[in-house]
VEXDREN-2710 file (C-alpha; in Angstrom, 1 decimal):
% VEXDREN-2710
k/r/px/py/pz
1/MET/-65.0/4.6/45.0
2/VAL/-63.8/2.8/41.8
3/PRO/-62.7/5.3/39.2
4/ASP/-64.3/5.4/35.8
5/VAL/-62.5/3.3/33.2
6/ASN/-62.9/2.6/29.6
7/PRO/-66.4/0.9/29.3
8/LEU/-65.2/-1.1/26.3
9/LEU/-63.1/-3.2/28.7
10/GLN/-66.3/-4.8/30.0
11/ARG/-66.8/-6.3/26.5
12/LEU/-63.6/-8.4/26.7
13/GLN/-64.1/-12.1/27.3
14/PRO/-61.8/-14.2/29.6
15/TYR/-58.7/-15.4/27.9
16/PRO/-58.6/-19.2/27.0
17/PHE/-56.0/-20.0/29.7
18/GLU/-58.0/-18.2/32.3
19/ARG/-61.0/-20.4/31.4
20/LEU/-58.7/-23.4/31.5
21/ARG/-57.5/-22.6/35.0
22/THR/-61.2/-22.3/36.1
23/LEU/-62.0/-25.6/34.5
24/LEU/-59.2/-27.4/36.2
25/ALA/-59.4/-25.6/39.6
26/GLY/-59.9/-27.9/42.6
27/ILE/-58.7/-31.0/40.7
28/THR/-55.8/-32.9/42.2
29/PRO/-54.2/-34.8/39.3
30/ASN/-52.7/-38.2/39.5
31/PRO/-49.7/-37.7/41.8
32/ALA/-47.9/-40.7/40.4
33/LEU/-47.4/-39.0/37.1
34/ARG/-45.3/-35.9/36.4
35/PRO/-47.2/-33.0/34.9
36/ILE/-47.1/-32.5/31.2
37/ASN/-48.5/-29.3/29.7
38/LEU/-49.6/-29.3/26.1
39/GLY/-52.0/-26.4/26.6
40/ILE/-49.9/-23.3/26.0
41/GLY/-48.0/-22.6/22.7
42/GLU/-44.8/-21.4/24.3
43/PRO/-41.7/-22.7/22.4
44/ARG/-39.4/-24.7/24.6
45/HIS/-36.6/-25.7/22.2
46/PRO/-33.3/-23.9/23.1
47/THR/-32.9/-20.3/21.9
48/PRO/-30.1/-20.4/19.3
49/ALA/-26.6/-19.4/20.3
50/VAL/-26.4/-16.8/17.4
51/LEU/-29.2/-14.8/19.1
52/ARG/-28.0/-15.2/22.6
53/ASP/-24.4/-14.2/21.7
54/ALA/-25.5/-11.2/19.8
55/LEU/-27.7/-10.0/22.7
56/HIS/-24.9/-10.5/25.2
57/ALA/-22.5/-8.5/23.0
58/ALA/-24.9/-5.7/22.5
59/ILE/-25.6/-5.4/26.2
60/GLU/-21.9/-5.2/26.9
61/ASP/-21.2/-2.6/24.2
62/PRO/-20.8/0.8/26.1
63/ALA/-21.7/2.6/22.9
64/GLY/-25.1/1.0/22.5
65/GLY/-27.0/-1.7/24.3
66/LEU/-28.9/-0.2/27.2
67/SER/-27.4/3.3/27.2
68/ALA/-29.5/4.9/24.6
69/TYR/-33.2/5.5/23.9
70/PRO/-34.3/3.4/20.9
71/ALA/-36.1/4.9/17.9
72/THR/-39.6/3.7/17.1
73/ALA/-38.6/3.1/13.5
74/GLY/-35.8/0.8/14.6
75/THR/-32.2/0.8/13.4
76/PRO/-31.4/0.7/9.7
77/ALA/-29.5/-2.6/10.4
78/LEU/-32.6/-4.3/11.8
79/ARG/-34.9/-3.0/9.1
80/ASN/-32.4/-4.1/6.4
81/ALA/-32.1/-7.6/8.0
82/CYS/-35.9/-7.9/8.0
83/ALA/-36.1/-6.8/4.3
84/ALA/-33.3/-9.2/3.4
85/TRP/-35.2/-12.0/5.0
86/LEU/-38.3/-11.2/3.1
87/GLN/-36.2/-11.3/-0.1
88/ARG/-34.7/-14.7/0.7
89/ARG/-37.9/-16.3/2.1
90/TYR/-40.4/-14.9/-0.4
91/GLY/-38.5/-13.4/-3.2
92/LEU/-39.8/-9.9/-2.3
93/ALA/-38.1/-6.6/-2.8
94/VAL/-39.3/-4.2/-0.2
95/ASP/-38.1/-0.8/0.9
96/ALA/-36.6/-1.3/4.3
97/ALA/-37.0/2.4/5.2
98/THR/-40.7/2.7/4.3
99/GLN/-42.3/-0.8/4.2
100/VAL/-40.8/-2.4/7.3
101/LEU/-41.3/-1.6/11.0
102/PRO/-39.9/-3.5/14.0
103/THR/-42.4/-4.4/16.7
104/LEU/-42.4/-6.0/20.1
105/GLY/-43.4/-9.4/18.8
106/SER/-46.5/-9.9/16.7
107/ARG/-49.1/-9.9/19.5
108/GLU/-48.9/-6.2/20.5
109/ALA/-48.7/-5.2/16.9
110/LEU/-51.9/-7.2/16.0
111/PHE/-53.7/-5.4/18.8
112/ALA/-52.3/-1.9/18.0
113/LEU/-52.9/-2.1/14.3
114/ALA/-56.7/-2.1/14.9
115/GLN/-56.4/1.1/16.9
116/VAL/-54.7/2.7/13.8
117/VAL/-57.0/1.6/11.0
118/ILE/-60.4/1.7/12.6
119/ASP/-62.2/5.1/12.7
120/PRO/-65.5/4.7/14.7
121/ARG/-66.5/8.2/13.6
122/ALA/-67.2/6.9/10.2
123/PHE/-70.2/5.0/11.7
124/ALA/-71.2/7.7/14.2
125/HIS/-74.8/7.6/13.0
126/GLY/-75.1/4.0/12.2
127/PRO/-73.9/0.5/13.0
128/GLN/-70.4/0.0/14.4
129/PRO/-67.5/-0.8/12.2
130/VAL/-66.7/-4.5/11.8
131/VAL/-63.5/-6.5/12.2
132/VAL/-63.7/-9.9/10.4
133/CYS/-61.6/-12.7/11.9
134/PRO/-61.4/-16.5/11.5
135/ASN/-63.3/-18.8/13.8
136/PRO/-61.5/-20.6/15.6
137/PHE/-59.0/-17.8/16.2
138/TYR/-56.4/-16.1/18.3
139/GLN/-58.3/-14.0/20.9
140/ILE/-56.2/-10.9/20.4
141/TYR/-58.1/-10.3/17.2
142/GLU/-61.4/-10.0/19.1
143/GLY/-59.9/-7.9/21.9
144/ALA/-58.3/-5.5/19.4
145/ALA/-61.7/-5.1/17.6
146/LEU/-63.6/-4.5/20.8
147/LEU/-61.2/-1.9/22.2
148/ALA/-61.1/-0.1/18.9
149/GLY/-64.9/0.4/19.2
150/ALA/-65.6/-2.2/16.5
151/THR/-67.8/-5.4/16.4
152/PRO/-66.0/-8.7/15.7
153/TRP/-67.6/-10.9/13.0
154/TYR/-66.5/-14.5/13.1
155/ALA/-66.2/-15.9/9.6
156/PRO/-67.3/-19.5/9.2
157/SER/-64.7/-22.2/8.6
158/ASP/-65.0/-25.5/6.8
159/PRO/-64.0/-28.6/8.9
160/ALA/-63.8/-30.7/5.7
161/ARG/-61.0/-28.3/4.5
162/ASN/-59.0/-28.2/7.7
163/PHE/-61.1/-25.3/8.9
164/ALA/-60.3/-23.1/6.0
165/VAL/-62.1/-19.7/6.3
166/ASP/-65.0/-19.3/3.9
167/TRP/-64.7/-15.7/2.9
168/ASP/-67.6/-16.0/0.5
169/SER/-70.0/-16.8/3.4
170/VAL/-69.6/-13.3/4.8
171/PRO/-72.7/-11.3/3.8
172/ASP/-72.3/-8.2/1.7
173/ALA/-73.9/-6.1/4.5
174/VAL/-71.0/-7.2/6.8
175/TRP/-68.3/-6.5/4.3
176/ALA/-69.8/-3.0/3.7
177/ARG/-69.1/-2.2/7.4
178/THR/-65.7/-4.0/7.6
179/ARG/-62.6/-1.9/8.2
180/LEU/-60.1/-4.7/9.1
181/VAL/-59.8/-8.4/8.4
182/TYR/-57.4/-10.6/10.4
183/ALA/-56.1/-13.6/8.4
184/CYS/-53.9/-16.2/10.1
185/SER/-51.9/-18.4/7.8
186/PRO/-50.6/-20.8/9.0
187/GLY/-53.6/-20.9/11.2
188/ASN/-53.8/-21.1/15.0
189/PRO/-55.0/-23.6/16.1
190/THR/-55.6/-25.6/12.9
191/GLY/-52.3/-25.2/11.1
192/ALA/-54.1/-24.5/7.8
193/VAL/-52.3/-22.5/5.1
194/MET/-54.2/-20.2/2.8
195/PRO/-53.7/-21.0/-0.9
196/LEU/-53.3/-18.4/-3.6
197/ALA/-57.0/-18.7/-4.6
198/GLN/-58.1/-17.7/-1.1
199/TRP/-55.8/-14.7/-1.1
200/ARG/-57.0/-13.7/-4.5
201/ARG/-60.6/-13.7/-3.2
202/LEU/-59.7/-11.7/-0.1
203/PHE/-57.9/-9.1/-2.1
204/GLU/-60.9/-8.8/-4.5
205/LEU/-63.1/-8.1/-1.5
206/SER/-60.6/-5.6/0.0
207/ASP/-60.6/-3.7/-3.4
208/ARG/-64.4/-3.7/-3.4
209/TYR/-65.0/-2.7/0.2
210/GLY/-61.8/-0.9/1.1
211/PHE/-60.8/-2.8/4.3
212/VAL/-57.3/-3.5/5.5
213/ILE/-55.9/-7.0/5.7
214/ALA/-53.7/-8.0/8.6
215/SER/-51.9/-11.3/7.9
216/ASP/-50.7/-13.0/11.1
217/GLU/-47.8/-15.3/9.9
218/CYS/-45.9/-16.1/13.2
219/TYR/-46.0/-19.9/12.5
220/SER/-44.7/-19.6/8.9
221/GLU/-41.3/-21.3/9.5
222/ILE/-42.6/-24.5/11.1
223/TYR/-44.1/-26.6/8.4
224/PHE/-44.4/-30.2/7.3
225/ARG/-44.8/-30.1/3.6
226/ASP/-42.1/-29.8/1.0
227/GLU/-43.0/-26.3/0.1
228/PRO/-43.0/-23.5/2.7
229/PRO/-46.3/-21.7/3.4
230/LEU/-47.4/-19.0/1.1
231/GLY/-47.2/-15.5/2.6
232/ALA/-49.6/-12.7/2.1
233/LEU/-47.1/-10.3/0.6
234/GLN/-45.9/-13.1/-1.6
235/ALA/-49.4/-13.8/-2.8
236/ALA/-50.0/-10.1/-3.5
237/ALA/-46.8/-9.9/-5.6
238/ALA/-47.8/-13.0/-7.5
239/LEU/-51.1/-11.4/-8.3
240/GLY/-49.4/-8.1/-9.5
241/ARG/-50.2/-6.2/-6.3
242/ARG/-46.6/-5.1/-5.6
243/ASP/-47.6/-1.9/-3.8
244/PHE/-49.2/-4.1/-1.1
245/ARG/-52.2/-1.7/-0.9
246/ARG/-54.2/-2.2/2.3
247/LEU/-52.1/-5.1/3.3
248/ILE/-49.8/-5.7/6.3
249/MET/-48.1/-8.9/7.3
250/LEU/-46.9/-9.6/10.8
251/THR/-44.3/-12.0/12.0
252/SER/-41.9/-12.6/14.9
253/LEU/-38.9/-14.5/16.3
254/SER/-40.9/-16.2/19.0
255/LYS/-41.6/-19.4/17.1
256/ARG/-39.1/-19.1/14.3
257/SER/-36.1/-18.7/16.7
258/ASN/-37.5/-20.1/20.0
259/ALA/-37.3/-16.6/21.6
260/PRO/-40.7/-15.7/23.0
261/GLY/-39.1/-13.8/25.8
262/LEU/-37.3/-11.5/23.4
263/ARG/-40.6/-9.9/22.2
264/SER/-39.3/-9.1/18.8
265/GLY/-41.0/-9.1/15.4
266/PHE/-41.8/-6.8/12.5
267/VAL/-44.6/-5.8/10.2
268/ALA/-44.2/-5.1/6.5
269/GLY/-46.4/-4.0/3.6
270/ASP/-48.4/-0.9/2.5
271/ALA/-46.0/2.1/3.0
272/SER/-48.9/4.4/3.9
273/LEU/-50.1/2.1/6.6
274/ILE/-46.6/1.6/7.9
275/ARG/-46.2/5.4/8.1
276/ALA/-49.4/5.8/10.1
277/PHE/-48.5/2.8/12.3
278/THR/-45.1/4.4/13.0
279/LEU/-46.8/7.6/14.1
280/TYR/-49.1/5.7/16.5
281/ARG/-46.3/3.7/17.9
282/THR/-44.2/6.8/18.5
283/TYR/-46.8/8.1/21.0
284/HIS/-47.6/4.6/22.3
285/GLY/-44.0/4.2/23.4
286/SER/-43.4/0.8/21.8
287/ALA/-39.8/1.1/20.6
288/MET/-37.6/-1.9/20.8
289/SER/-34.4/-1.9/22.9
290/VAL/-31.3/-1.3/20.8
291/ALA/-29.7/-4.5/22.3
292/VAL/-32.8/-6.5/21.3
293/GLN/-32.6/-5.0/17.8
294/HIS/-29.0/-6.1/17.5
295/ALA/-29.8/-9.6/18.5
296/SER/-32.9/-9.7/16.3
297/ALA/-30.9/-8.6/13.2
298/ALA/-28.5/-11.5/13.9
299/ALA/-31.5/-13.9/14.2
300/TRP/-33.2/-12.8/11.0
301/ALA/-29.8/-13.1/9.1
302/ASP/-29.3/-16.8/10.2
303/GLU/-31.3/-19.7/8.7
304/ALA/-29.3/-22.6/10.0
305/HIS/-31.0/-22.5/13.4
306/VAL/-34.4/-22.2/11.8
307/THR/-33.8/-25.3/9.6
308/ALA/-32.6/-27.3/12.7
309/ASN/-35.7/-26.2/14.7
310/ARG/-38.0/-27.2/11.9
311/GLU/-36.4/-30.6/11.7
312/GLN/-37.0/-31.1/15.4
313/TYR/-40.7/-30.4/15.0
314/ARG/-40.9/-32.6/11.9
315/ALA/-39.3/-35.5/13.7
316/LYS/-41.5/-35.0/16.8
317/PHE/-44.8/-34.8/14.8
318/ALA/-43.8/-37.8/12.8
319/GLN/-43.6/-39.9/16.0
320/VAL/-46.5/-38.4/18.0
321/THR/-49.2/-37.9/15.4
322/PRO/-49.4/-41.6/14.3
323/ARG/-49.6/-42.7/17.9
324/LEU/-52.5/-40.4/18.7
325/ALA/-54.2/-41.2/15.4
326/GLU/-54.8/-44.7/16.7
327/VAL/-57.5/-43.4/19.0
328/MET/-58.4/-39.9/17.7
329/ASP/-59.1/-38.0/14.4
330/VAL/-55.9/-36.0/14.4
331/PRO/-54.4/-35.1/11.0
332/LEU/-50.9/-33.7/10.5
333/PRO/-51.3/-30.0/10.0
334/ASP/-49.8/-28.0/7.1
335/ALA/-47.7/-26.0/9.5
336/GLY/-47.4/-24.7/13.1
337/PHE/-46.8/-26.7/16.3
338/TYR/-50.3/-27.6/17.2
339/LEU/-52.4/-30.8/16.8
340/TRP/-56.1/-30.0/16.4
341/ALA/-57.8/-33.2/17.3
342/GLN/-61.4/-34.4/17.4
343/VAL/-62.6/-35.7/20.7
344/PRO/-64.0/-39.3/20.5
345/ALA/-67.8/-39.3/20.7
346/ARG/-67.9/-41.4/23.9
347/PHE/-66.8/-38.3/25.9
348/GLY/-70.2/-36.8/26.3
349/GLY/-71.3/-33.7/24.4
350/ARG/-74.2/-33.0/22.1
351/ASN/-72.2/-33.1/18.8
352/GLY/-69.6/-35.7/19.4
353/GLY/-67.2/-35.6/22.3
354/SER/-67.1/-32.9/24.9
355/ASP/-63.8/-31.0/24.7
356/THR/-64.1/-29.7/28.3
357/ASP/-65.0/-33.1/29.8
358/PHE/-62.0/-34.6/27.9
359/ALA/-59.6/-31.9/29.1
360/ARG/-60.8/-32.1/32.7
361/ASP/-60.8/-35.9/33.0
362/LEU/-57.5/-36.2/31.2
363/PHE/-55.9/-33.8/33.6
364/ALA/-57.4/-35.6/36.7
365/GLN/-56.4/-39.1/35.6
366/TYR/-53.2/-38.6/33.7
367/ASN/-51.8/-35.2/34.6
368/VAL/-51.7/-33.9/31.0
369/VAL/-53.1/-30.5/30.2
370/VAL/-54.7/-29.8/26.8
371/LEU/-56.8/-26.8/25.7
372/PRO/-60.5/-27.3/24.9
373/GLY/-61.2/-26.2/21.3
374/SER/-64.4/-24.3/22.3
375/TYR/-62.2/-21.9/24.2
376/LEU/-60.5/-20.9/20.9
377/ALA/-63.7/-20.1/19.1
378/ARG/-67.0/-18.3/19.4
379/GLU/-70.5/-19.5/18.7
380/ALA/-71.5/-17.8/15.4
381/GLN/-74.2/-18.7/12.9
382/GLY/-75.4/-21.1/15.6
383/VAL/-72.1/-23.1/15.8
384/ASN/-69.0/-23.0/17.9
385/PRO/-66.5/-24.7/15.4
386/GLY/-64.1/-25.5/18.2
387/THR/-66.6/-27.6/20.2
388/GLY/-65.5/-31.3/20.3
389/ARG/-61.9/-30.5/19.6
390/ILE/-58.8/-30.0/21.6
391/ARG/-55.5/-28.2/20.8
392/MET/-52.2/-29.8/21.8
393/ALA/-49.0/-27.8/21.6
394/LEU/-46.1/-30.1/20.9
395/VAL/-43.5/-27.6/22.1
396/ALA/-41.6/-29.8/24.6
397/GLU/-38.8/-32.3/23.7
398/VAL/-39.9/-35.4/21.9
399/ASP/-39.7/-37.7/24.9
400/GLU/-42.1/-35.6/26.9
401/CYS/-44.5/-35.3/24.0
402/LEU/-44.4/-39.0/23.4
403/GLU/-45.1/-39.7/27.0
404/ALA/-48.1/-37.4/26.8
405/ALA/-49.3/-39.2/23.7
406/GLU/-49.0/-42.6/25.4
407/ARG/-51.1/-41.3/28.4
408/ILE/-53.7/-39.9/26.1
409/VAL/-54.0/-43.2/24.2
410/ARG/-54.5/-45.0/27.5
411/PHE/-57.0/-42.4/28.6
412/VAL/-59.1/-42.7/25.4
413/ARG/-59.0/-46.5/25.5
414/GLY/-60.2/-46.4/29.1
END
């Protein structure tokens, strides 16, 4: 007999990569071509020596490393390193003791935050609380909402403005039930960066309706414009909101420092939310290893490897994007390491090209994996904004990405 489990688990939808495996199952790709995977956004540039050396030294240290239980709040050295980075990167003065909290990357923190700020009892005799998220989006937002007992609401985006979220299109009745908003800037998968005007509007809505804003900024250090992306706390400070009320930003070393396996990040912002989040995490058991904290502090303190990493992406995108643009609508993003391309109309589909047909046939004929855009969005207001698009993660070395681009060009030209 199967034991009873949380019924909310039944509301979770398959993850995009599970759907992709199903789509490609049973296909034998062209054996003459080596496989190239542009589907998953896993950094593949080398992890910097400064981080690896610090981790090795911490593990070998008999006074620390793996010999002690870590504290949930993290070491003062790590919190200070995170606060110092916020000062250098955004010009922000934050209290390292009360406004910064280390996390095991940004993914688990994005999920856990919803469990902290959503109180379903407030709607015990009415509709469920709402979590507003972008569309297309990172699926953790949806899962976090569902398992917190809330209803996800997918905010429309504008393809003409690089899929910028249209906060004004959310009805007042939805805002009245909203307890959390996920913002993602730079966006996944589109690479769009929220300007100050969009942040101002979102803050105004938060003041009116009392919801918390969680700003996912894990792609903030990979950008292609002269000016680095605006951060949520930076926008708040520019608008005189230096207490960061109802605002939390989340970031990590995964993309910035090519260290997805380290599982290291931090959150910063509203001190009262940080205090509640720390309490939750104490019981949740999500403290970071002392050795990982030591390596993380070294990584946050070093910008040389970040600059070198960014230049690698810039050089790669400068070569790959124009080649793909010969056959597809594929603009250079503001930031991030994805290309968000429109499928040519000849690949079936009701509204332009079919993203699933494109991904399946490209894999079969040219052994290149891309992710269908419809898997990264939900149908809302009668539209799935990812339909007819594909996401390509340019995470490999430039030669491999260029080879993938050449295959895609040949595929599209038929």
